[in-house]
C-alpha positions in Angstrom: -30.1 -38.9 28.5 -32.6 -38.5 31.4 -31.9 -39.9 34.8 -34.9 -41.1 36.9 -33.4 -41.5 40.4 -36.3 -43.3 42.1 -36.7 -47.1 41.7 -40.5 -46.9 42.0 -41.1 -44.6 39.0 -41.9 -46.0 35.6 -42.7 -42.9 33.6 -40.6 -39.9 32.4 -41.3 -36.9 30.2 -38.7 -35.9 27.6 -38.6 -32.2 26.9 -36.8 -29.8 24.6 -37.2 -32.1 21.6 -37.2 -30.9 18.0 -40.6 -30.7 16.3 -41.6 -33.1 13.6 -38.6 -35.4 14.4 -38.4 -39.2 14.9 -36.6 -40.4 18.0 -35.4 -43.8 19.2 -36.1 -44.3 23.0 -34.5 -46.9 25.2 -34.4 -47.5 29.0 -31.9 -49.1 31.2 -31.8 -49.8 35.0 -28.7 -49.1 37.1 -27.4 -50.1 40.5 -24.3 -49.2 42.5 -22.4 -51.8 40.5 -23.2 -50.1 37.2 -25.6 -49.9 34.2 -27.7 -52.7 33.0 -28.6 -53.6 29.4 -30.7 -51.2 27.3 -34.3 -52.2 26.5 -34.8 -53.8 23.1 -36.0 -53.0 20.6 -35.8 -49.2 20.7 -39.2 -47.5 20.6 -39.7 -45.2 17.7 -41.7 -42.0 18.5 -42.2 -38.9 16.5 -43.0 -35.4 17.7 -45.8 -33.5 16.1 -45.8 -31.1 13.2 -46.0 -27.3 13.7 -45.8 -24.1 11.6 -42.3 -23.5 10.3 -39.7 -21.1 11.3 -38.5 -18.3 9.0 -36.8 -19.2 5.7 -33.0 -19.0 6.0 -30.2 -17.3 4.0 -32.4 -14.7 2.3 -30.3 -12.6 -0.1 -30.6 -10.4 -3.1 -27.8 -11.5 -5.5 -28.9 -9.3 -8.4 -30.3 -5.7 -7.9 -30.8 -2.8 -10.3 -32.6 0.5 -10.2 -36.0 -1.2 -10.9 -35.8 -4.9 -10.1 -34.4 -7.3 -7.6 -33.9 -11.0 -7.5 -34.5 -12.7 -4.1 -33.0 -16.0 -3.2 -33.8 -18.1 -0.1 -33.3 -21.5 1.5 -35.7 -23.8 3.4 -36.2 -22.8 7.1 -33.6 -24.2 9.4 -36.5 -25.3 11.6 -39.1 -26.6 9.0 -41.2 -28.3 11.8 -43.0 -30.3 9.1 -43.3 -30.8 5.4 -42.9 -27.4 3.6 -45.9 -27.0 1.3 -45.1 -23.5 -0.1 -43.7 -20.0 0.3 -45.2 -16.5 0.1 -43.3 -13.3 -0.7 -44.6 -9.8 0.0 -42.9 -6.4 -0.3 -43.5 -2.7 0.2 -41.5 0.6 0.4 -39.9 0.9 3.7 -42.0 3.0 6.1 -45.3 2.2 4.3 -48.1 0.1 5.7 -49.6 -2.9 3.9 -48.0 -5.0 1.2 -47.8 -3.8 -2.4 -47.7 -7.3 -3.9 -48.0 -10.9 -2.6 -47.0 -14.0 -4.6 -47.1 -17.7 -3.6 -44.6 -20.3 -4.7 -44.3 -24.0 -4.7 -42.0 -25.8 -2.1 -39.3 -26.4 -4.7 -39.0 -22.8 -5.8 -36.1 -20.8 -4.2 -35.8 -17.6 -6.3 -37.9 -14.8 -7.7 -37.2 -11.6 -9.6 -39.4 -8.6 -8.7 -39.9 -6.1 -11.4 -41.1 -2.4 -11.7 -39.6 -1.2 -8.5 -38.9 2.5 -7.9 -35.2 3.5 -8.2 -33.0 4.5 -5.3 -35.6 3.3 -2.7 -35.4 1.0 0.3 -37.9 -1.9 0.1 -38.8 -4.3 2.8 -39.5 -7.9 1.8 -41.2 -10.6 3.8 -40.9 -14.3 3.0 -42.8 -17.0 4.9 -43.2 -20.8 4.6 -46.1 -23.0 5.4 -46.8 -26.5 6.5 -50.2 -28.3 6.8 -50.7 -26.3 10.0 -50.4 -22.9 8.4 -48.0 -20.1 7.6 -45.0 -19.8 9.9 -42.7 -17.1 11.2 -41.7 -14.6 8.5 -38.2 -13.6 7.5 -38.0 -9.8 6.9 -35.1 -8.4 4.9 -34.5 -5.0 3.3 -33.0 -4.2 -0.1 -32.0 -0.9 -1.8 -32.7 -0.4 -5.5 -29.5 0.9 -7.0 -26.7 0.1 -9.5 -24.0 1.2 -7.1 -23.8 -1.7 -4.7 -20.4 -2.6 -3.3 -18.8 -4.5 -0.4 -19.4 -3.0 3.0 -16.7 -1.2 5.0 -15.2 -3.1 8.0 -16.8 -2.5 11.4 -14.8 -0.5 14.0 -12.3 -2.1 16.3 -14.1 -4.2 18.9 -14.3 -2.6 22.3 -14.2 -4.7 25.4 -15.6 -3.3 28.7 -13.8 -4.7 31.8 -17.2 -5.3 33.4 -18.1 -7.7 30.6 -15.2 -10.0 31.1 -15.8 -13.4 32.9 -14.0 -16.6 33.3 -15.3 -18.3 30.2 -17.0 -15.5 28.2 -16.3 -11.9 27.0 -18.7 -9.4 25.5 -17.5 -6.8 23.1 -19.2 -4.1 21.0 -18.5 -2.3 17.7 -19.8 0.4 15.3 -20.9 -0.7 11.8 -19.1 0.7 8.7 -20.9 1.8 5.5 -23.1 -1.0 4.1 -22.2 -0.3 0.5 -25.8 0.4 -0.5 -26.6 -3.3 0.2 -28.0 -3.9 3.6 -25.9 -6.1 5.8 -26.9 -9.8 6.1 -24.6 -10.9 9.0 -21.4 -10.5 10.9 -18.6 -13.0 11.3 -16.6 -13.1 14.5 -13.1 -14.5 15.0 -10.9 -14.8 18.2 -7.4 -15.9 19.0 -5.3 -16.6 22.1 -2.7 -13.9 22.7 -1.2 -12.1 19.7 0.4 -15.0 17.9 -2.3 -17.7 18.0 -4.3 -18.7 14.9 -7.6 -17.0 14.3 -10.6 -19.2 15.1 -14.0 -18.4 13.6 -17.2 -18.5 15.6 -19.6 -20.8 13.6 -22.7 -18.8 14.4 -23.6 -15.9 12.1 -24.3 -12.7 14.1 -27.5 -10.8 13.4 -26.8 -7.7 11.4 -29.0 -5.5 13.6 -26.9 -6.0 16.7 -23.7 -4.2 17.7 -22.4 -6.4 20.5 -21.7 -10.1 20.9 -20.7 -12.5 23.7 -18.0 -15.1 22.8 -18.6 -18.1 25.1 -16.7 -21.3 26.0 -13.4 -19.5 26.4 -10.6 -20.7 28.7 -10.2 -19.1 32.1 -7.2 -16.7 32.7 -6.2 -16.7 29.1 -5.4 -13.6 26.9 -7.7 -13.1 23.8 -8.1 -10.8 20.9 -11.2 -10.4 18.7 -12.0 -9.1 15.2 -15.2 -8.9 13.2 -16.3 -8.8 9.5 -19.5 -7.6 7.9 -21.2 -9.3 4.9 -23.8 -7.9 2.5 -25.2 -9.4 -0.8 -22.1 -8.4 -2.7 -19.7 -10.1 -0.3 -17.7 -9.6 2.9 -15.8 -6.5 4.2 -12.3 -6.6 5.3 -11.6 -7.6 8.9 -11.8 -4.9 11.6 -8.8 -3.9 13.5 -8.0 -6.4 16.3 -9.3 -5.6 19.8 -7.0 -4.9 22.6 -5.6 -8.0 24.4 -7.9 -8.9 27.3 -7.6 -11.8 29.7 -10.5 -13.9 31.0 -10.9 -14.1 34.8 -9.5 -17.0 36.8 -12.0 -19.8 37.6 -13.0 -21.2 41.0 -10.5 -21.2 43.8 -7.8 -19.8 41.6 -9.7 -16.5 41.3 -9.6 -16.0 45.1 -5.8 -16.8 45.1 -5.2 -14.2 42.4 -7.4 -11.7 44.2 -5.6 -12.2 47.5 -2.2 -11.8 45.9 -3.3 -8.6 44.1 -4.7 -7.3 47.5 -1.4 -8.0 49.2 0.6 -6.3 46.5 -1.7 -3.3 46.7 -1.1 -2.9 50.4 2.7 -3.4 50.0 2.9 -0.6 47.6 
């Protein structure tokens, strides 16, 4: 919803819309008494096409010493009709791509042969629309027969300076990746020590080592834990963080601060 407060303005710009998406737009007038009726019929408008975002959920379910099968999904932001994909790869640290292969828009898997054993390769997969090739997804894979589940990350550490009323930031150290590069982390939190664990729906980028949990309740105790996932599967959960309490919100914060100050002077 966009509010146009002036009664002599008959134009508005809608921003932050999704690309290549149809929208229904209606307008109503309002007075101090309340809202009027919506305009009819709704106007159908469509945003323009663009190059796509990176393909999503890129994994290597089958890997040996000399070959690897790559699997991927359509970009989460296709921004148009996907017309095809392109996969390239090279040994990590080298410049230029050893091999490039194009695929139709319905293909979602490919097995690469004749790789060197016990080597780290970097793969790049990109999608295209009628406007061209989009943003690539770059993922590593290690050619080995000894892949296994990763080790759990370390216990999440919470810095007191990173605690706010509705969000807390914590950090961790990764465990061994099991010779299969990590694809994402999963974060859970709970209230106190007895509450049920609740999972954060967003997958955490495997290249980061800190995360901010938002939309927490003010002045409530929380614990956190984290799990790593590679192509073989998930690790166990890390040890739980220490119990930390979010800050009070608004006026309550100043009341608590004043009480703590009084107790400090009394002691």
